[in-house]
C-alpha positions in Angstrom: 0.0 0.0 0.0 1.4 3.4 -1.0 1.6 5.9 1.8 0.2 9.4 1.8 3.7 10.8 2.3 5.0 9.0 -0.8 2.1 10.4 -2.9 2.8 13.9 -1.6 6.5 13.6 -2.6 5.6 12.4 -6.1 3.3 15.4 -6.7 6.0 17.8 -5.3 8.6 16.3 -7.7 6.2 16.6 -10.7 5.4 20.3 -9.9 9.1 21.1 -9.4 9.9 19.5 -12.8 7.3 21.5 -14.6 8.5 24.7 -13.1 12.1 23.9 -14.1 11.1 23.0 -17.6 9.0 26.2 -17.9 12.1 28.2 -17.0 13.9 26.6 -20.0 11.3 27.5 -22.5 11.9 30.6 -24.7 9.8 33.7 -23.9 7.4 35.1 -26.5 9.2 37.6 -28.7 8.9 39.4 -32.0 10.8 37.6 -34.7 12.8 40.1 -36.7 13.2 39.2 -40.4 16.5 40.1 -42.0 16.6 43.3 -44.0 15.9 42.8 -47.7 19.1 43.3 -49.6 19.4 43.2 -53.4 22.2 41.2 -55.0 25.6 42.6 -55.9 25.9 44.7 -59.1 27.8 42.7 -61.6 29.5 43.4 -65.0 30.1 40.7 -67.5 31.0 40.6 -71.2 30.9 38.3 -74.2 34.4 37.3 -75.1 33.4 35.8 -78.5 32.0 37.9 -81.2 28.3 38.0 -81.5 28.8 37.9 -85.3 30.3 34.4 -85.2 29.0 32.8 -82.0 25.8 32.2 -80.0 26.1 32.4 -76.2 23.6 31.3 -73.5 23.8 33.3 -70.2 22.6 32.4 -66.7 22.0 35.5 -64.6 21.9 33.8 -61.2 25.3 32.1 -61.9 26.7 35.1 -63.7 28.2 32.9 -66.4 27.8 31.9 -70.0 26.7 28.3 -69.7 27.1 27.4 -73.4 29.0 29.2 -76.3 29.1 27.8 -79.8 29.9 28.9 -83.4 26.7 30.0 -85.0 27.2 27.9 -88.2 27.2 24.4 -86.5 23.5 23.6 -87.0 20.7 24.3 -89.4 17.4 23.1 -87.7 16.1 23.0 -84.1 13.5 20.3 -83.3 11.1 20.9 -80.5 12.1 18.6 -77.7 9.0 18.4 -75.4 6.8 15.3 -75.4 4.1 16.8 -77.5 6.2 19.2 -79.4 6.5 19.1 -83.2 7.8 22.5 -84.4 11.0 22.8 -86.4 12.9 26.1 -86.3 15.5 27.5 -88.7 18.8 28.7 -87.5 18.1 32.4 -87.6 21.7 33.2 -86.7 22.6 32.1 -90.3 19.7 34.0 -91.9 18.0 30.9 -93.1 14.8 30.8 -95.3 12.5 28.0 -96.4 9.9 27.5 -99.1 7.4 24.8 -99.9 8.3 23.4 -103.3 4.7 22.4 -104.0 5.5 18.8 -104.6 5.4 15.6 -102.4 7.8 13.8 -104.6 11.3 14.2 -103.2 13.0 13.3 -106.5 10.8 15.6 -108.5 12.4 18.9 -107.2 16.0 19.0 -108.5 16.4 22.7 -109.3 15.3 26.0 -107.9 12.5 27.3 -110.0 12.9 31.0 -109.2 9.3 31.2 -108.1 9.8 29.9 -104.6 7.9 31.8 -101.9 10.5 32.2 -99.2 9.5 32.3 -95.5 11.4 33.0 -92.3 10.7 32.4 -88.6 9.2 35.2 -86.6 11.8 36.7 -84.3 9.3 37.0 -81.4 9.4 33.2 -80.9 5.8 32.7 -81.8 5.6 29.1 -83.0 2.5 29.7 -85.2 4.7 32.1 -87.3 7.5 29.8 -88.4 8.6 29.0 -91.9 8.0 25.2 -91.5 4.8 25.4 -89.4 2.6 23.7 -92.0 4.6 20.5 -92.4 2.4 18.7 -89.9 -1.1 17.5 -89.4 -2.5 16.1 -86.1 -4.6 13.0 -86.2 -5.8 11.9 -82.8 -2.6 11.2 -81.0 -0.5 10.9 -84.1 1.7 13.7 -85.6 1.7 13.1 -89.3 3.2 14.9 -92.2 1.7 16.5 -95.2 4.7 15.0 -97.1 5.5 18.4 -98.7 9.1 18.8 -99.9 10.7 22.0 -98.6 13.8 23.8 -100.0 16.0 25.5 -97.4 18.3 28.4 -98.0 21.1 27.6 -95.6 22.0 31.2 -95.0 25.5 32.6 -94.6 28.6 31.9 -92.5 30.6 34.3 -90.3 32.1 36.0 -93.4 28.7 36.4 -95.1 29.4 33.6 -97.6 26.3 31.8 -98.9 26.0 28.2 -97.7 23.8 26.9 -100.5 20.6 24.9 -100.4 19.1 21.7 -99.1 15.7 20.1 -99.5 13.9 18.2 -96.7 10.7 16.2 -96.4 9.3 15.5 -93.0 7.8 12.0 -92.6 6.2 12.4 -89.1 6.8 11.8 -85.4 6.2 8.4 -83.7 7.0 7.4 -80.2 9.0 10.7 -79.7 11.1 10.2 -82.8 11.2 12.6 -85.7 11.6 11.0 -89.1 12.7 13.1 -92.2 14.4 12.8 -95.5 17.0 15.4 -96.6 19.7 16.0 -99.2 21.1 18.3 -101.8 18.6 19.8 -104.2 19.7 17.6 -107.1 19.6 14.5 -104.9 16.9 12.0 -105.9 16.8 9.8 -102.9 18.3 11.7 -100.0 19.1 10.4 -96.5 16.4 9.3 -94.1 17.1 10.2 -90.5 15.4 9.4 -87.2 15.9 11.9 -84.4 14.7 11.0 -80.9 13.6 13.5 -78.4 15.4 13.4 -75.0 13.6 16.2 -73.1 16.7 17.8 -71.7 16.5 21.1 -73.6 13.7 22.9 -75.3 15.2 22.1 -78.7 17.5 19.6 -80.3 19.8 21.0 -83.0 20.6 19.2 -86.2 23.1 19.8 -89.0 22.2 18.9 -92.5 25.8 18.6 -93.6 26.9 15.2 -95.1 24.7 12.5 -93.6 23.4 14.6 -90.8 24.5 15.1 -87.1 22.7 15.8 -83.8 24.3 18.5 -81.8 24.0 19.4 -78.1 23.9 23.2 -78.5 21.1 24.5 -76.4 21.5 23.8 -72.6 18.7 22.6 -70.4 15.8 25.0 -70.5 16.0 25.9 -66.8 19.8 26.6 -66.9 19.8 29.9 -68.9 18.0 33.2 -69.3 19.5 35.2 -72.2 20.8 34.3 -75.7 23.4 36.6 -77.3 23.3 36.0 -81.0 22.7 37.3 -84.5 19.2 36.7 -85.7 16.8 37.5 -88.5 14.0 39.9 -87.9 11.6 41.9 -90.1 12.2 45.6 -90.7 10.0 47.7 -93.0 10.8 50.1 -95.8 9.4 53.6 -96.0 6.7 52.1 -98.2 5.8 49.6 -95.5 7.2 46.6 -97.3 8.6 43.8 -95.0 12.3 43.0 -95.4 14.2 40.2 -93.5 17.2 41.8 -91.9 20.2 40.5 -90.0 20.6 42.1 -86.5 22.8 41.4 -83.5 21.1 41.3 -80.1 19.7 39.3 -77.2 16.8 37.0 -77.0 15.2 35.6 -73.9 14.5 32.0 -72.8 10.8 32.1 -73.5 10.3 28.4 -73.1 12.0 28.5 -69.7 9.6 31.1 -68.4 11.7 34.3 -68.7 9.8 37.5 -69.1 11.1 41.1 -69.5 9.8 44.7 -69.0 11.5 47.9 -70.2 11.9 50.9 -68.0 13.1 54.2 -69.4 11.8 56.5 -66.6 14.3 55.6 -64.0 18.1 55.5 -64.0 19.7 52.1 -63.5 20.8 52.8 -59.9 17.3 54.0 -59.0 15.4 50.9 -60.1 14.2 48.9 -57.0 12.2 45.8 -56.4 9.2 48.1 -55.5 9.1 49.2 -59.2 8.4 45.8 -60.5 4.7 45.6 -59.8 4.0 48.7 -62.0 5.7 47.3 -65.1 4.3 45.3 -68.0 6.1 42.1 -68.7 6.2 40.1 -71.9 7.7 36.8 -73.0 8.3 37.9 -76.5 11.5 36.3 -77.5 13.1 39.5 -79.0 11.9 42.0 -76.4 15.5 42.9 -75.5 16.4 42.7 -79.1 18.9 44.9 -80.9 17.7 48.5 -80.5 19.7 49.2 -77.4 22.5 50.4 -79.7 22.7 52.7 -82.7 25.3 53.0 -85.5 26.7 55.8 -87.5 29.0 55.3 -90.5 31.7 57.8 -91.3 31.4 58.0 -95.1 35.0 59.2 -95.6 36.6 56.4 -93.6 33.7 53.9 -93.9 34.1 53.2 -90.1 31.0 52.3 -88.1 30.7 53.9 -84.7 28.3 52.1 -82.3 26.6 53.9 -79.4 24.9 52.0 -76.6 21.9 53.4 -74.9 22.8 53.0 -71.2 19.5 54.7 -70.1 17.4 51.7 -71.4 16.9 49.4 -68.4 15.5 45.9 -68.8 13.8 44.2 -65.9 14.3 40.5 -66.3 12.3 37.8 -64.5 14.7 34.8 -64.8 13.9 31.0 -65.0 13.8 30.8 -61.2 11.4 33.7 -60.8 14.0 36.3 -59.5 14.0 39.8 -60.8 17.0 41.5 -62.2 17.7 44.9 -63.7 19.9 44.8 -66.7 21.5 47.2 -69.2 24.2 47.3 -71.9 27.4 49.3 -71.4 29.4 48.7 -74.6 29.4 46.9 -77.9 33.1 46.9 -78.6 36.1 45.3 -76.8 39.4 46.9 -75.8 40.6 46.6 -79.4 37.5 48.5 -80.5 36.2 45.4 -82.3 32.4 45.3 -82.7 30.2 42.5 -81.4 31.8 42.1 -78.0 29.0 43.1 -75.7 29.5 44.3 -72.1 26.5 44.5 -69.8 25.6 45.2 -66.1 23.0 43.6 -64.0 21.8 43.3 -60.4 19.2 41.1 -58.7 16.5 43.2 -57.2 
């Protein structure tokens, strides 16, 4: 039988323990969040010429994650599970035309009546030169079997690269099938290119018997693409003219968006300004118009001037906001095409 004194001692020990534990518990207090601090202002530059190379840049890592000569590939195949678009290498100023035949061997010479098309520089996939190659039937991606002729554009020296023809055969189980060859080739080469899902696009060279190339990095590893590209400018009469420009495109597929601010100086732009801006995912929103050029007629020297007052607000692939501007378009040797830029995470 347990005595009354023993019970009393047990209760006393329990009460003492609770009091001791209460003394160890933290007191209620206001949690102070750390002061918001923007990232460090950084300056970087492209050490390969934008006239000869394409360069993918990651803002968060402050690095070019992939740099390649622009002439390595001809076509970019959409790499998502349901993707089917095929993009021309705009950095080479490529064009394409539907030959009007479904017989690969029937088209062996340019007719001179080709209706040339080029990809829209805004990145809108319904406005690409090869958009009509496909027809969708239930879950199958089939081809209209049209034969297209491709103008392969120019190399770094502006030398024409000739022509190829291509006939898309369809997509099955994530594999593109197509036939390509020289214009005079009757049979061509049939190639099967499998999607791998790593990047938004898989690049392909039509040289020789064809080659798959790992050019574009994974879509969540880069934000900006420094490159030449083809865009549409208009004459005084309003006629559209495809034109070669040098500028920056955004990773539209990776979720990058950009707004432009010309009301505030670069140092004055804060995170608080972001909510009042209009953002767009148009691929060429940064584009090429952050610089102007004047040519000295006597010396035939081009002088480039960069508009440092134009500030771009970039939402990167991770959802962070950066302010970004260009500082220069020439290197220390005064060679054009070597872009220097400044940016800071807001």
